[in-house]
C-alpha positions in Angstrom: 0.0 0.0 0.0 1.3 3.5 -0.9 1.7 5.9 2.1 -0.7 8.7 1.9 2.3 11.1 2.5 3.3 10.6 -1.0 0.2 12.1 -2.3 -0.2 14.9 0.4 3.6 16.1 -0.2 4.0 15.7 3.6 7.4 14.9 4.9 7.1 11.2 6.0 7.9 10.3 9.8 10.5 7.7 9.0 11.4 7.2 12.6 7.8 6.3 13.4 7.8 4.0 10.3 10.7 2.2 11.7 9.3 1.9 15.0 6.1 0.4 13.6 8.3 -2.0 11.5 6.5 -0.6 8.2 8.7 -2.2 6.0 6.7 -1.6 2.8 6.2 2.0 3.6 9.9 2.6 4.1 10.8 0.7 0.8 8.2 3.2 -0.9 10.2 6.1 0.4 13.4 4.8 -1.2 12.0 6.4 -4.5 11.4 9.7 -2.9 12.5 12.7 -4.8 14.1 14.1 -1.5 17.7 12.4 -1.1 17.3 12.9 2.7 14.2 10.8 2.8 15.9 8.3 0.4 19.0 8.1 2.8 16.7 8.0 6.1 14.6 5.1 4.8 17.6 3.2 3.6 19.3 3.5 7.2 16.1 2.5 8.9 15.8 -0.7 6.8 19.5 -1.3 7.4 18.9 -1.3 11.1 16.1 -3.8 10.7 18.6 -6.0 9.2 17.7 -9.5 7.7 13.9 -9.2 8.0 13.9 -6.5 5.6 15.8 -8.3 3.0 13.0 -10.5 1.6 10.7 -7.8 1.2 13.2 -5.4 -0.5 14.3 -8.5 -3.1 10.7 -9.0 -3.7 10.2 -5.1 -4.5 12.8 -5.4 -7.2 10.3 -6.2 -9.6 9.1 -2.8 -10.2 10.2 -1.1 -13.3 10.9 2.2 -11.7 14.5 2.8 -11.9 14.7 5.3 -9.1 12.9 2.8 -6.7 15.2 -0.1 -7.9 18.3 1.9 -7.1 17.1 2.8 -3.8 16.3 -0.8 -2.9 19.8 -1.9 -4.2 21.3 0.6 -2.1 19.3 -0.4 1.0 20.3 -4.1 0.3 24.0 -3.1 0.3 23.7 -1.4 3.6 22.0 -4.4 5.1 24.8 -6.5 4.0 22.7 -9.7 4.1 24.5 -12.8 2.0 20.8 -13.8 1.2 20.6 -10.9 -1.5 23.8 -12.2 -3.4 21.9 -14.0 -6.0 19.5 -11.0 -6.4 22.5 -8.6 -6.9 24.3 -11.1 -9.2 21.4 -10.7 -11.6 21.2 -7.1 -11.4 24.8 -6.9 -12.5 23.7 -8.1 -16.0 20.7 -5.6 -16.1 20.3 -3.5 -19.2 20.5 -0.2 -17.2 24.3 0.9 -16.4 23.2 2.6 -13.3 21.6 -0.5 -12.0 24.7 -2.5 -12.7 26.7 0.2 -11.1 24.6 0.2 -7.9 24.6 -3.4 -7.7 28.5 -3.5 -7.9 28.6 -1.1 -5.1 26.3 -3.1 -3.0 28.2 -6.3 -3.6 31.2 -4.5 -2.0 29.2 -4.0 1.0 28.5 -7.9 1.6 31.2 -9.5 3.6 32.4 -13.0 3.1 33.9 -12.8 -0.1 30.9 -14.3 -2.0 30.5 -11.4 -4.3 34.1 -11.8 -5.7 33.3 -14.1 -8.6 30.4 -11.9 -9.7 32.6 -8.6 -9.3 35.5 -10.3 -11.2 33.0 -10.6 -14.3 31.7 -7.1 -13.9 35.5 -5.9 -14.2 34.9 -6.6 -17.9 31.5 -4.8 -18.2 31.3 -2.3 -21.2 30.5 0.7 -18.9 33.6 2.3 -17.1 31.4 3.2 -14.2 30.6 -0.6 -13.5 34.2 -1.4 -14.0 35.2 1.1 -11.6 32.6 0.1 -8.9 33.6 -3.5 -9.2 37.3 -2.6 -8.6 36.6 -0.7 -5.7 34.5 -3.4 -4.3 37.0 -6.1 -4.9 39.6 -3.8 -3.3 37.3 -3.4 -0.3 37.1 -7.2 -0.1 40.6 -7.7 0.2 41.1 -9.1 -3.4 44.4 -9.5 -4.8 44.8 -10.4 -8.6 46.7 -13.6 -9.2 47.4 -13.4 -12.8 48.8 -10.7 -15.1 45.4 -10.8 -16.9 43.4 -10.2 -13.7 46.0 -7.5 -12.7 45.2 -5.7 -16.0 41.5 -5.9 -15.9 41.7 -4.7 -12.3 44.0 -1.8 -13.2 41.8 -1.0 -16.1 38.6 -1.0 -13.6 40.7 1.5 -11.5 41.8 3.5 -14.6 45.4 3.1 -13.3 47.3 3.7 -16.7 50.7 3.8 -15.2 50.2 0.1 -13.7 48.4 -0.9 -16.9 51.7 0.2 -19.0 53.9 -1.4 -16.6 52.5 -4.8 -17.3 53.6 -4.4 -20.8 52.3 -7.2 -23.2 50.1 -8.5 -20.8 48.1 -5.4 -20.7 47.7 -5.4 -24.5 44.3 -7.6 -24.7 42.8 -5.4 -22.2 43.9 -2.2 -23.8 42.7 -3.1 -27.2 39.3 -4.0 -25.8 39.1 -0.5 -24.3 39.6 0.8 -27.8 35.9 0.3 -28.4 34.9 1.7 -25.0 31.6 4.1 -25.5 33.9 6.8 -23.6 36.2 8.5 -26.4 38.4 9.9 -23.8 39.0 6.5 -22.4 39.7 5.3 -26.1 42.3 8.1 -26.4 44.0 7.0 -23.1 43.9 3.4 -24.2 45.6 4.1 -27.6 48.2 6.3 -25.8 49.0 3.4 -23.4 49.4 1.0 -26.3 51.9 3.2 -27.8 53.8 3.7 -24.5 54.1 -0.2 -24.6 55.1 -0.5 -28.1 53.9 -4.0 -28.8 53.4 -5.2 -32.4 50.7 -7.3 -31.2 48.4 -4.0 -30.7 48.8 -3.2 -34.4 45.6 -4.6 -36.0 43.5 -3.0 -33.3 45.1 0.5 -33.7 44.7 0.2 -37.5 40.9 -0.2 -36.9 41.0 2.6 -34.3 42.0 5.0 -37.2 38.5 4.6 -38.3 37.2 5.9 -35.0 34.5 8.7 -35.0 36.6 10.7 -32.6 39.3 12.7 -34.3 41.5 12.6 -31.3 41.3 9.1 -30.8 42.3 8.5 -34.7 45.3 11.0 -34.1 46.4 9.1 -30.8 46.0 5.8 -32.6 48.3 7.0 -35.6 50.9 8.0 -33.1 50.6 4.7 -31.2 50.9 2.9 -34.4 54.4 4.4 -35.1 55.4 3.1 -31.7 54.0 -0.4 -32.3 55.9 -0.8 -35.6 52.9 -0.6 -37.9 54.1 -0.1 -41.5 53.2 3.7 -42.5 51.8 2.6 -45.8 48.9 0.9 -44.0 47.8 4.0 -42.0 46.1 5.9 -44.8 44.1 2.9 -45.6 43.0 2.5 -41.9 42.2 6.2 -41.8 40.0 5.7 -44.9 37.4 4.0 -42.8 36.5 6.9 -40.8 33.1 8.4 -40.9 32.7 10.9 -43.6 31.1 14.0 -41.9 29.9 16.5 -44.6 26.7 18.4 -45.2 24.0 17.1 -47.3 23.6 18.9 -50.7 20.2 17.6 -51.0 19.1 18.8 -47.6 20.4 22.3 -48.2 19.0 22.6 -51.8 15.4 21.7 -50.5 15.6 23.9 -47.4 16.8 27.0 -49.5 13.9 26.1 -52.2 11.2 26.0 -49.6 12.5 28.6 -47.2 15.2 30.7 -48.8 18.2 31.4 -46.6 17.7 28.3 -44.3 19.7 26.3 -46.6 22.7 28.6 -46.3 21.9 28.8 -42.4 22.3 24.7 -42.4 25.7 25.3 -43.9 26.6 27.7 -41.3 26.6 30.7 -43.4 25.9 33.8 -41.4 24.0 35.6 -44.1 21.4 32.9 -44.5 19.2 34.5 -41.8 19.5 37.7 -43.6 18.4 36.3 -47.0 15.3 34.7 -45.0 14.4 38.0 -43.6 14.6 39.7 -47.1 12.5 36.9 -48.7 9.7 37.3 -46.0 9.6 41.1 -46.7 9.8 40.8 -50.4 7.0 38.1 -50.7 4.8 40.3 -48.4 5.4 43.4 -50.7 4.9 41.5 -54.0 1.7 39.8 -52.5 0.3 43.1 -51.5 0.6 44.8 -55.0 0.6 42.0 -57.5 -1.7 39.3 -55.7 -1.2 35.8 -54.9 -0.8 34.1 -58.3 1.8 36.7 -59.8 3.7 36.3 -56.3 4.3 32.6 -56.9 5.0 33.2 -60.6 7.9 35.9 -59.8 9.4 34.0 -56.8 9.3 30.4 -58.1 12.2 31.0 -60.4 14.2 32.6 -57.8 13.7 29.9 -55.2 14.8 27.4 -57.9 18.1 29.3 -58.3 18.6 29.7 -54.6 18.0 25.9 -54.1 20.4 24.9 -57.0 22.9 27.5 -55.5 22.9 25.9 -52.0 23.1 22.5 -53.5 26.1 23.4 -55.7 28.1 25.1 -52.9 27.5 22.3 -50.7 28.8 19.7 -53.4 32.1 21.9 -53.3 32.5 22.0 -49.6 35.2 19.7 -48.3 34.8 17.1 -45.8 35.7 17.7 -42.3 39.5 17.2 -41.7 40.5 13.8 -40.4 
């Protein structure tokens, strides 16, 4: 049952709800828009301990992300091993925020049972999830046993100096990071590969030359030279980059339908000036010559402006690589 306070906008009495052991009401307040209420409700549930674990796990069925995040935080504060399976499942959730919160919560459960799950999450696609996994593993006293584990742990912590020090053992991890959604991280990964200078990184760096980010492409080019990639191959790699240029057809149609806007689309400052002149001229011609004559006079001009916008767009160079 949803507390009446949520509808009336009153500040809920968390202390009273805790004294009454009203777990459902406290869980509902985990989705409050007020951070203080969220924290107070989570702390109250944590003080209740294990009796609150079952209802919290059951409440995870909700589709509301804010409520799920609050529930996961409460489970982490309770630290009950009964929540391990539920939190394990959440580390595979579609939402990166849910996975991130789950990894933080797992780090608050003692006993080492969360370590295998966190090791899996060290390889997550999202850097926040990887970082939370590394921090939680560190809190659990985890010590990597192999160079591969050390590399992934260092990548999670974004410890680039330690990654570089691992030399060839870090190359597979760094090449994986070249496809990370974060362009800044891809740039750092390419730079680290260049510092290591392993020829094994060559194919991945050639592929990175086609990256959508201009700075990633530059770092990949510099790193390729350090990794003994033949210079003759670099232009071919760069040729795969996204081609960014204005569409001539769009510019032409815009200028035909609304003269001046086609030039504005191309970033020409005088496009708005032509647009204003067209409006004034159209009103003036319409007033003195009527509707039919207005279209007859302006239609050829609009065609010329449309073709002109199309022509200058075709002549514009691509954005530099």
